[in-house]
C-alpha positions as CSV (number, residue, x, y, z in Angstrom):
1,M,12.2,2.9,4.0
2,I,16.0,2.2,4.9
3,G,18.0,0.1,3.1
4,T,15.5,-0.7,0.8
5,G,14.9,1.8,-2.5
6,V,11.6,2.2,-1.3
7,T,9.4,5.2,0.6
8,I,6.6,3.4,3.2
9,T,3.8,4.5,1.1
10,Q,5.5,2.5,-2.2
11,F,5.9,0.1,1.0
12,A,2.2,0.1,1.1
13,I,1.6,-0.2,-2.3
14,L,2.9,-3.7,-1.8
15,R,1.5,-4.6,0.6
16,A,-2.2,-4.4,-0.7
17,L,-0.7,-6.1,-4.0
18,G,0.6,-8.9,-2.2
19,R,-2.2,-9.4,-0.4
20,N,-4.7,-8.2,-3.3
21,G,-2.6,-10.0,-6.5
22,R,-3.3,-8.4,-9.7
23,T,-5.8,-5.3,-8.9
24,P,-7.2,-3.1,-10.8
25,L,-5.8,0.9,-9.8
26,T,-9.2,2.9,-8.9
27,D,-10.0,-0.8,-6.4
28,L,-6.2,0.3,-5.5
29,A,-7.1,3.4,-4.8
30,D,-9.5,3.2,-3.2
31,E,-8.0,0.3,-0.6
32,L,-5.0,2.5,0.4
33,V,-7.5,5.5,1.0
34,M,-5.5,7.7,-1.9
35,E,-6.5,10.2,-4.3
36,R,-6.0,8.0,-8.1
37,T,-3.5,10.5,-9.6
38,S,-1.3,10.8,-5.8
39,L,-1.0,6.6,-6.6
40,Y,-0.6,7.0,-10.2
41,R,2.4,9.2,-9.4
42,T,3.8,6.5,-6.7
43,L,3.2,4.0,-8.6
44,A,5.2,5.2,-11.8
45,P,8.7,4.3,-9.7
46,L,7.4,1.1,-9.1
47,E,7.2,0.5,-11.7
48,K,10.3,2.0,-13.8
49,A,11.7,-0.4,-11.7
50,G,10.7,-3.0,-12.6
51,H,8.8,-4.0,-8.6
52,V,5.0,-3.2,-10.3
53,A,3.6,-4.4,-13.4
54,I,0.2,-2.0,-14.9
55,E,-1.0,-3.8,-18.0
56,N,-4.7,-2.6,-20.0
57,A,-7.8,-3.5,-18.4
58,P,-9.7,-6.5,-21.5
59,K,-12.2,-4.1,-21.5
60,G,-12.3,-0.6,-20.9
61,R,-9.6,2.4,-20.5
62,A,-9.0,0.6,-16.8
63,K,-5.5,-0.3,-15.5
64,I,-4.8,-3.0,-13.5
65,A,-1.4,-3.4,-11.4
66,N,0.6,-6.9,-10.6
67,L,3.7,-7.1,-7.9
68,T,6.3,-8.6,-9.8
69,S,8.8,-10.8,-8.3
70,S,11.0,-7.7,-7.9
71,G,8.3,-5.9,-6.1
72,R,8.0,-9.5,-3.5
73,M,12.0,-9.2,-2.6
74,I,11.3,-5.6,-2.2
75,M,8.6,-6.2,0.2
76,D,10.3,-9.0,1.3
77,D,13.7,-6.9,2.6
78,A,11.3,-4.1,3.8
79,A,9.1,-6.3,5.7
80,P,12.0,-6.5,8.7
81,N,12.3,-2.6,9.0
82,W,8.8,-1.9,9.0
83,E,7.9,-4.9,11.6
84,A,10.5,-3.2,14.4
85,A,8.2,-0.1,13.4
86,Q,5.5,-1.3,14.5
87,S,6.7,-2.9,17.5
88,V,8.5,0.3,18.1
89,V,5.0,2.5,17.9
90,V,3.3,-0.7,20.1
91,D,6.0,-1.1,22.7
92,A,5.7,2.9,23.3
93,I,1.9,3.4,23.3
94,G,0.9,-0.5,24.7
95,E,-1.6,-3.3,23.1
96,D,-4.9,-1.6,23.6
97,R,-4.0,1.8,22.5
98,W,-2.2,0.3,19.4
99,A,-5.5,-1.5,18.5
100,D,-7.8,1.1,19.3
101,L,-5.6,3.4,17.3
102,S,-5.7,1.0,13.9
103,Q,-9.5,0.4,14.2
104,L,-9.5,4.5,14.0
105,L,-8.0,4.4,11.4
106,L,-9.2,2.1,9.4
107,D,-13.0,3.7,10.5
108,I,-12.2,7.2,8.7
109,P,-12.8,6.1,5.3
110,K,-16.3,5.2,6.6
111,I,-17.1,8.1,8.7
112,L,-15.6,10.3,5.3
113,E,-18.4,8.2,3.2
114,T,-21.4,9.0,5.6
115,R,-20.5,13.2,4.9
116,P,-22.3,14.8,2.7
């Protein structure tokens, strides 16, 4: 996102961690409808910059991601840009179409889960 040093995908990850707190990477990938390898590649620069901390789970090989104070600051700094972009789209297509689009996007993972 402009001026923040993070991409829109990275911003989505930061927001998910901001909502959920400590999250296993598998759960994070599922929530964001991302392949795990794509998530890991996208998380790497966030971890390197200190915006996300990744630790081993207490048991097994799972990894857990957590938003750091730096990550929260970046997320908060990027939020106005995200909200402005959403406003542009909502103003262009209208509230009803925005609500329909939002619902359709939420339905896609459910639709794909039911496919053989």
